[in-house]
C-alpha positions in Angstrom: -42.0 -54.7 -48.3 -39.7 -57.8 -48.9 -37.2 -55.8 -50.9 -37.3 -53.0 -48.3 -36.6 -55.5 -45.5 -33.7 -57.0 -47.4 -32.2 -53.5 -47.9 -32.7 -52.6 -44.3 -31.2 -55.9 -43.0 -28.2 -55.4 -45.3 -27.6 -52.0 -43.8 -27.6 -53.2 -40.2 -24.1 -53.6 -38.7 -23.1 -57.2 -37.7 -25.5 -58.9 -40.2 -24.0 -61.4 -42.6 -26.1 -61.3 -45.7 -24.5 -64.5 -47.0 -25.7 -66.7 -44.1 -28.6 -64.6 -43.1 -27.6 -64.5 -39.4 -26.1 -62.0 -37.0 -22.5 -62.6 -36.0 -21.0 -61.7 -32.7 -17.9 -59.6 -32.2 -16.0 -62.8 -31.4 -16.9 -64.4 -34.6 -15.5 -61.4 -36.6 -12.4 -63.0 -38.3 -10.5 -62.9 -41.6 -13.2 -65.0 -43.3 -15.8 -62.4 -42.5 -13.4 -59.8 -43.9 -13.0 -61.7 -47.1 -16.7 -62.0 -47.3 -17.0 -58.3 -46.7 -14.5 -57.5 -49.4 -16.3 -59.8 -51.7 -19.5 -58.0 -51.0 -17.9 -54.6 -51.5 -16.4 -55.8 -54.8 -19.8 -56.9 -56.0 -21.4 -53.7 -54.9 -18.7 -51.7 -56.6 -19.3 -53.6 -59.8 -23.0 -52.9 -59.6 -22.2 -49.2 -58.9 -19.7 -49.1 -61.8 -22.2 -50.7 -64.1 -24.8 -48.2 -63.0 -22.4 -45.2 -63.4 -21.4 -46.6 -66.8 -25.0 -46.6 -67.9 -25.5 -43.1 -66.7 -22.3 -41.9 -68.5 -23.4 -43.6 -71.6 -26.6 -41.8 -71.5 -24.7 -38.5 -71.0 -22.4 -39.2 -73.9 -25.4 -39.8 -76.1 -27.0 -36.4 -74.9 -23.7 -34.6 -75.6 -23.4 -36.1 -79.0 -27.0 -35.2 -79.7 -26.5 -31.5 -78.6 -22.9 -30.9 -79.4 -23.6 -28.3 -82.1 -25.8 -26.3 -79.7 -23.1 -26.4 -77.0 -20.4 -25.3 -79.4 -22.5 -22.5 -80.8 -23.3 -21.3 -77.2 -19.6 -21.3 -76.2 -18.6 -19.5 -79.5 -21.3 -16.9 -78.9 -20.3 -16.3 -75.3 -16.6 -16.0 -76.3 -17.6 -13.5 -79.0 -19.4 -11.4 -76.4 -16.5 -11.5 -73.9 -14.1 -10.5 -76.7 -16.3 -7.6 -77.8 -16.8 -6.4 -74.3 -13.0 -6.5 -73.6 -12.4 -4.6 -76.8 -14.9 -1.8 -76.0 -13.7 -1.4 -72.4 -10.2 -1.1 -73.7 -11.2 1.6 -76.2 -13.2 3.6 -73.7 -10.4 3.4 -71.2 -8.0 4.7 -73.8 -10.4 7.6 -74.7 -11.0 8.5 -71.1 -7.3 8.5 -70.4 -6.6 10.7 -73.4 -9.5 13.1 -72.5 -8.2 13.2 -68.9 -4.7 14.0 -70.1 -6.0 16.6 -72.5 -8.2 18.2 -69.8 -5.3 18.2 -67.4 -3.0 19.8 -70.0 -5.7 22.3 -70.8 -6.1 23.3 -67.2 -2.4 23.5 -66.8 -2.1 25.7 -69.9 -4.9 27.9 -68.6 -3.3 28.2 -65.2 0.0 29.1 -66.9 -1.7 31.8 -69.0 -3.5 33.3 -66.1 -0.5 33.1 -63.7 -0.6 33.9 -60.1 -2.4 37.2 -60.6 -5.8 35.5 -61.0 -5.5 32.4 -58.9 -8.7 31.8 -56.9 -8.1 33.2 -53.4 -10.5 34.3 -50.7 -11.4 38.0 -50.8 -8.6 40.2 -49.4 -9.9 42.9 -47.1 -7.7 45.5 -45.4 -10.5 47.6 -44.0 -13.2 45.1 -43.1 -14.9 47.3 -40.5 -15.2 50.3 -42.8 -16.6 48.0 -45.6 -19.4 46.9 -43.2 -20.2 50.5 -42.3 -20.2 51.4 -46.0 -22.5 48.6 -46.9 -25.0 49.6 -44.2 -24.7 53.3 -45.3 -25.5 52.4 -48.9 -28.6 50.4 -47.8 -29.8 53.3 -45.7 -29.2 55.7 -48.6 -31.5 53.7 -50.8 -34.4 54.0 -48.3 -33.8 57.7 -47.8 -33.5 58.4 -51.6 -30.6 60.8 -51.1 -28.8 62.2 -54.1 -25.0 62.4 -54.5 -23.8 65.9 -55.3 -20.6 64.8 -57.0 -22.3 64.2 -60.3 -21.8 67.9 -61.0 -18.9 70.4 -60.9 -19.1 72.1 -57.5 -17.7 75.5 -58.7 -19.4 77.7 -61.2 -16.1 79.3 -62.2 -15.3 76.1 -64.1 -17.8 77.0 -66.8 -16.1 80.4 -67.4 -13.1 78.7 -69.2 -13.6 77.9 -72.9 -11.4 76.1 -75.5 -9.4 78.4 -77.7 -6.0 76.8 -78.5 -6.9 76.6 -82.2 -7.4 80.3 -82.5 -5.2 82.0 -85.1 -2.5 84.2 -83.7 -1.4 87.2 -85.9 2.2 87.5 -87.1 3.0 84.0 -85.9 3.5 81.4 -88.6 6.2 79.1 -89.9 9.3 80.5 -91.7 9.6 79.9 -95.4 12.8 77.8 -95.2 13.3 74.7 -93.1 16.5 73.9 -91.2 16.1 70.2 -91.8 14.0 67.2 -90.8 13.1 65.8 -87.4 12.3 62.2 -86.9 10.7 60.9 -83.7 10.4 57.3 -82.4 8.1 57.5 -79.4 8.2 54.9 -76.7 5.6 53.7 -74.1 1.9 53.2 -74.5 -0.9 55.2 -76.0 -0.8 58.2 -73.6 3.0 58.4 -73.4 3.1 58.4 -77.2 0.5 61.2 -77.3 2.6 63.4 -75.1 5.7 62.7 -77.2 3.8 63.7 -80.4 2.8 67.0 -79.0 6.3 67.7 -77.7 7.8 66.8 -81.0 5.5 69.3 -82.8 6.7 72.0 -80.4 10.4 71.1 -80.9 10.0 71.1 -84.7 8.5 74.6 -84.5 11.2 75.7 -82.1 14.0 74.5 -84.4 12.2 75.6 -87.6 12.3 72.0 -88.8 10.0 69.8 -90.9 8.5 67.0 -88.8 8.3 63.5 -90.2 5.1 61.8 -89.1 6.1 60.2 -85.7 6.7 56.5 -85.4 6.0 54.3 -82.4 8.6 51.9 -81.0 7.6 48.3 -80.3 7.6 47.6 -76.6 8.0 44.2 -74.9 5.6 45.5 -72.3 2.8 46.8 -74.5 3.5 44.4 -77.4 1.6 46.5 -79.9 2.9 47.0 -83.5 0.4 49.9 -84.1 1.7 53.0 -85.9 0.4 56.6 -86.1 -2.1 55.9 -88.9 -3.6 52.9 -87.0 -4.6 55.2 -84.1 -4.9 58.8 -85.4 -6.2 60.4 -88.6 -3.0 61.3 -90.5 -4.4 63.8 -93.0 -6.4 65.6 -90.4 -3.3 65.9 -88.2 -1.2 67.4 -91.0 -3.9 69.8 -92.1 -4.7 71.0 -88.6 -1.1 72.0 -87.9 0.0 73.1 -91.4 0.0 76.8 -90.5 2.6 76.3 -87.8 4.6 73.2 -88.8 5.4 71.4 -92.0 4.7 67.7 -91.5 5.6 65.0 -94.1 5.0 61.2 -94.0 8.6 60.2 -94.8 12.1 61.6 -95.5 12.9 62.9 -99.0 14.9 60.6 -101.3 18.3 62.2 -100.7 18.0 61.5 -96.9 16.0 58.3 -97.0 19.0 55.8 -97.2 21.5 57.7 -95.1 22.9 55.9 -92.0 21.7 58.5 -89.5 23.5 56.9 -86.6 26.8 56.8 -88.5 26.6 60.6 -89.1 25.9 61.3 -85.5 22.3 62.4 -85.8 20.6 60.1 -83.3 19.5 61.8 -80.1 18.6 59.7 -77.1 17.4 60.4 -73.6 21.0 60.4 -72.5 21.6 63.5 -74.6 18.5 65.5 -73.6 17.5 65.8 -69.9 14.0 65.1 -68.8 11.7 68.2 -69.1 14.4 70.1 -70.9 14.2 73.8 -71.6 14.1 75.3 -75.1 17.7 76.5 -74.8 18.8 72.9 -74.4 17.5 72.0 -77.8 18.9 75.1 -79.4 22.4 74.4 -78.0 22.6 70.6 -78.5 20.3 69.7 -81.3 20.2 72.7 -83.7 23.9 72.5 -84.6 23.5 68.8 -85.6 20.3 69.5 -87.5 22.0 72.3 -89.5 25.1 70.2 -90.2 23.4 66.9 -91.3 20.0 68.1 -92.3 18.2 65.4 -90.2 17.9 64.5 -86.5 16.4 61.3 -85.1 15.0 61.5 -81.6 15.1 57.8 -80.4 12.8 56.9 -77.5 11.4 60.4 -77.3 9.2 61.0 -74.2 8.9 63.7 -71.6 11.9 65.7 -73.0 10.3 69.2 -73.0 9.4 71.1 -69.9 6.4 73.3 -69.3 8.2 76.4 -68.2 9.8 78.5 -69.3 8.4 78.1 -72.7 7.3 80.7 -75.2 3.5 81.2 -75.3 3.3 80.3 -79.0 4.9 76.9 -78.3 2.7 76.3 -75.3 -0.3 77.0 -77.4 0.9 74.8 -80.2 1.2 71.8 -77.8 -2.4 72.4 -76.6 -3.6 72.7 -80.2 -1.9 69.4 -81.1 -3.3 67.5 -78.0 -6.9 68.9 -78.0 -7.5 69.5 -81.7 -5.1 67.8 -84.1 -5.1 64.2 -82.7 -8.3 62.6 -83.7 -8.8 58.8 -83.4 -9.4 56.9 -86.6 -13.0 56.0 -87.5 -12.5 52.3 -86.6 -11.8 53.4 -83.0 -14.6 56.0 -82.9 -17.2 53.6 -84.1 -16.4 50.9 -81.5 -16.2 53.6 -78.8 -19.6 54.9 -79.9 -21.1 51.4 -79.4 -19.4 51.1 -76.1 -20.7 54.4 -74.7 -24.2 53.8 -76.0 -24.4 50.4 -74.2 -23.1 51.9 -71.0 -25.7 54.7 -71.0 -28.4 52.2 -72.3 -30.3 55.0 -74.0 -29.2 57.9 -76.1 -28.7 61.0 -73.9 -28.1 64.5 -75.2 -24.7 65.1 -76.8 -22.0 67.0 -75.1 -19.0 68.8 -76.6 -16.9 65.8 -75.4 -19.0 63.4 -77.5 -18.7 65.6 -80.6 -14.9 65.9 -80.3 -14.2 62.2 -79.6 -17.0 60.4 -81.6 -17.6 62.9 -84.4 -19.7 61.2 -87.1 -20.3 58.2 -84.9 -22.3 59.9 -82.2 -25.3 57.8 -81.2 -28.7 58.6 -82.6 -30.5 60.9 -80.1 -34.0 59.5 -80.7 -35.0 57.5 -77.6 -38.3 56.2 -76.2 -39.5 57.8 -73.0 -40.4 54.5 -71.4 -36.8 53.3 -72.1 -35.5 56.4 -70.5 -37.5 55.8 -67.4 -36.1 52.3 -66.7 -32.6 52.7 -68.0 -29.5 54.5 -66.5 -28.8 57.9 -68.0 -25.4 58.4 -66.6 -22.3 56.5 -65.5 -19.1 56.9 -63.6 -15.8 55.9 -65.2 -13.0 54.7 -62.9 -9.3 54.4 -63.8 -8.2 51.8 -61.3 -4.4 51.7 -61.4 -3.7 48.4 -59.6 -1.7 46.5 -62.2 1.0 44.0 -61.2 3.9 46.2 -62.4 2.7 49.2 -60.4 1.9 47.2 -57.3 5.3 45.5 -57.4 7.3 48.6 -58.1 5.7 50.5 -55.2 7.2 48.0 -52.6 4.0 48.4 -50.5 2.1 45.8 -48.5 -1.5 45.1 -49.6 -2.7 42.6 -46.9 -2.1 39.5 -49.0 0.4 37.9 -46.5 3.6 36.1 -47.1 2.6 34.6 -50.4 1.8 38.1 -51.8 5.2 39.4 -50.6 7.1 36.5 -52.2 5.2 37.0 -55.5 5.8 40.7 -55.7 9.5 40.3 -54.8 9.9 37.7 -57.5 8.2 40.0 -60.0 10.6 42.9 -59.0 13.7 40.6 -59.5 12.5 39.6 -63.0 11.2 42.9 -64.3 12.9 45.6 -62.3 16.5 44.5 -61.8 17.7 48.2 -61.7 15.3 48.9 -58.9 16.7 46.0 -56.9 20.3 47.2 -57.4 19.3 50.8 -56.4 17.6 49.6 -53.3 20.7 47.8 -52.1 22.4 51.2 -51.7 19.5 53.0 -50.0 18.2 52.9 -46.5 15.1 50.6 -46.5 11.7 52.2 -46.1 9.0 50.1 -44.5 5.7 49.5 -46.3 3.9 51.2 -43.5 6.0 54.4 -44.0 5.5 54.3 -47.7 1.7 54.1 -47.2 1.9 57.0 -44.7 3.7 59.1 -47.3 1.0 58.4 -49.9 3.2 56.3 -52.2 1.1 53.2 -52.4 -1.4 52.5 -55.2 -5.0 52.5 -54.0 -6.6 49.1 -53.8 -10.1 48.4 -55.4 -11.4 48.2 -51.8 -10.1 51.7 -51.0 -11.6 53.0 -54.2 -15.0 51.6 -53.3 -14.8 53.2 -49.8 -14.1 56.6 -51.4 -17.1 56.3 -53.8 -19.4 55.2 -50.9 -18.1 58.1 -48.8 -19.0 60.5 -51.6 -22.6 59.2 -51.6 -22.7 57.3 -54.9 -25.5 54.7 -54.7 -25.1 51.0 -54.8 -26.8 50.9 -58.2 -24.4 53.3 -59.8 -23.1 52.1 -63.2 -19.3 52.1 -63.2 -17.1 51.7 -66.2 -13.7 50.2 -65.2 -10.8 51.3 -67.4 -7.2 50.0 -67.3 -5.3 46.7 -67.4 -5.7 43.5 -65.4 -6.2 44.1 -61.7 -3.5 42.4 -59.5 -5.1 39.7 -57.5 -8.1 39.3 -59.8 -11.4 38.3 -58.2 -10.0 38.2 -54.6 -9.2 41.9 -54.9 -12.3 43.0 -56.8 -14.8 41.2 -54.4 -14.8 44.0 -51.8 -15.5 46.5 -54.6 -18.3 44.6 -56.3 -19.9 43.8 -53.0 -20.6 47.5 -52.7 -21.0 48.3 -56.4 -22.2 45.3 -58.4 -23.0 47.3 -61.7 -19.3 47.2 -62.8 -18.6 46.9 -66.5 -15.6 46.8 -68.9 -15.1 47.0 -72.6 -14.7 43.2 -72.6 -18.2 42.8 -71.1 -20.0 45.5 -73.2 -18.5 44.5 -76.6 -19.0 41.2 -78.3 -16.0 39.0 -79.1 -16.4 39.8 -82.8 -16.5 43.6 -82.0 -13.4 43.3 -79.9 -11.5 41.0 -82.4 -10.0 43.9 -84.5 -8.4 45.3 -81.4 -7.3 42.2 -79.5 -3.5 42.3 -80.3 -3.3 46.1 -80.2 -3.1 47.4 -76.6 -2.8 51.0 -77.6 -6.0 50.8 -79.6 -7.8 49.1 -76.7 -6.5 51.9 -74.5 -8.0 54.4 -76.9 -11.5 52.9 -76.3 -10.9 53.3 -72.5 -9.8 56.9 -73.2 -13.0 57.8 -74.9 -15.2 55.9 -72.4 -13.6 57.8 -69.5 -13.5 61.2 -71.2 -17.3 61.1 -72.2 -18.4 59.8 -68.7 -20.6 61.9 -66.5 -18.0 61.6 -63.7 -14.4 60.5 -64.0 -12.7 59.0 -60.9 -9.0 58.1 -60.7 -6.9 56.4 -58.1 -3.6 57.8 -59.3 -3.5 61.3 -60.6 0.0 60.9 -61.8 -0.8 58.3 -64.5 -0.7 59.5 -68.1 -4.3 58.2 -68.9 -5.7 59.9 -65.8 -3.9 63.1 -66.5 -4.8 63.3 -70.2 -8.4 62.3 -69.7 -8.9 64.8 -66.8 -7.3 67.6 -69.0 -9.5 66.7 -71.9 -12.6 66.9 -69.7 -11.5 70.2 -68.4 -10.9 71.6 -71.9 -14.1 70.4 -73.5 -16.3 69.8 -70.4 -17.7 73.4 -70.2 -17.7 73.1 -66.4 -20.0 70.1 -66.4 -17.5 67.2 -66.4 -16.3 66.6 -62.8 -13.1 64.8 -62.0 -12.6 63.0 -58.7 -8.9 63.0 -57.7 -8.0 61.6 -54.2 -5.0 62.8 -52.2 -3.3 59.5 -51.3 -1.4 60.9 -48.3 -4.5 62.4 -46.7 -6.5 59.2 -47.5 -3.8 57.1 -45.8 -4.2 59.2 -42.6 -8.0 58.7 -42.7 -7.7 54.9 -43.3 -5.2 54.5 -40.5 -8.1 55.0 -38.1 -10.0 52.1 -39.6 -10.6 50.4 -36.3 -12.1 53.5 -34.5 -13.4 56.1 -37.0 -17.1 56.5 -37.3 -18.8 56.5 -40.7 -20.0 60.1 -40.6 -16.5 61.3 -39.7 -15.0 59.1 -42.5 -17.6 60.5 -45.0 -16.9 64.1 -44.1 -13.1 63.8 -44.3 -13.3 62.0 -47.7 -15.6 64.6 -49.2 -13.4 67.5 -48.0 -10.4 65.7 -49.6 -12.1 65.4 -53.0 -13.6 68.9 -52.9 -10.1 70.3 -52.3 -8.9 68.6 -55.6 -11.9 70.1 -57.5 -11.0 73.7 -56.9 -10.8 75.8 -60.1 -7.2 76.7 -60.4 -5.1 78.3 -63.2 -2.2 76.1 -64.2 0.7 76.5 -61.8 4.3 76.8 -62.7 5.8 73.6 -64.0 2.5 71.8 -64.1 1.5 69.7 -67.1 -0.5 71.7 -69.7 -2.1 68.5 -70.8 -3.6 67.9 -67.4 -4.3 71.5 -66.4 -5.1 73.5 -69.6 -6.7 76.4 -67.7 -4.2 79.0 -68.8 -4.1 81.8 -71.4 -2.2 79.7 -73.9 -4.8 77.0 -74.0 -8.2 78.4 -72.8 -10.0 81.7 -72.8 -11.7 83.0 -69.7 -15.0 84.8 -70.3 
């Protein structure tokens, strides 16, 4: 208590601890200040001595635990250093991965190009698509059957193949006038036509044909030659009674500069679809003088009329009998067709001609047959970028699409651009009205739905990459989701042998389309469509229908998109297709490869 009282009194203001009495304000003078300073000095000394004692104790504690402290700091420093190092490494890896991913995406986008950029679905006939979708749903409930799976006319079955029949007193002369070399351009189907025409020209000029060669194209980028696609020995043997065919020139002509001696014949020398007399007048003298002629870039350089019947028959024999695909292509096509059908159906004449020894085994389980599709429709959808750009039509893609197509024309079709400068411009609407525009996937789907094909129909899509990619195909697959391609049906390892050979891939499409239950085309003028349709006519026995739209009539129907009723649309589309299915004898000037119903190719019972 006493100590407490002393401390309390020392803390009161105005108390003088040295005298023990309270001083008044008036007594507060310099002496008191000196006393106060003396007091503070004493207290400071006490405080310093106290602090010194405490600091001493701390120093002793530090000395005692210095090793522990140092170890702690070293350990913490090590962890901080390790953490910084790991963060730096991970940041570097992430940055590198990000850069690689970005480069990969950029490369992928560059490879795909603007054709497959993700875009919203493009619909030109939205109202009709809605009507078609409703009609397909209703058709499923009614269980109606489409009648376009069969040929509508019985007369089609009266025509039988007979181009390989022997004709008396018609054979090859004993002595040849020389050798004909042919370098064919284009893709698989253009080359096929060139081969058949070359056989006819060799027979016409009484020449020996050197096995045709194929020119490398910057468009097709396929180095394949005759033996990579067709069976050489079979080809030579099938035609040996009409034309001599050898694999190469004889030694005395092998190293001659054919161009220097004036024996190279180009398209500039022979008009398109020339008559036999043109060859006799222009080519035969060169052949007789030099012993060899080289047709460089040979294509459609032989017309269909007026042509002697024996040459016409020879072209049919070459196309429908002599040109057999090599086993490698037949085997892959057999796998392809089997997977489309999902079970082995009965063989047709088309199967036997195109697949030969690789026809699928016909044994199949009944329960498999009950749950699997037995038939399929093949569609050749010609909507590639080059065809779309060349047409100069509008396809509902807006200003971006117009700029893209114009840029493509300027790069790939400079001659077209120059020609258009001197012509009166024709509007895209007028081009469509005239039937000059390629059909879009959307329009193809509307035709199929108008013909009554069900939503579940299996459809094999042939052809190259569709312009617009997914945005263009969405309207089609919304109506017909069971759409397959060779890339879907064959595994990567099965496709690998064909990847860099566009003509061999086209051969797989040819077989899949030719052996289909129904073949539909969007452009009847294309070589694949023409040759496949002709092959089905020749070997189909009246049971291989082809669906060929009239683009001019279809344009008139679709121009009423905003008002036409579904029943009216359906009736008009069916009449259009039925008109194209009439059984006709080949007309004057028409392709014998597309329309083989004539006495030179087929026999009527």
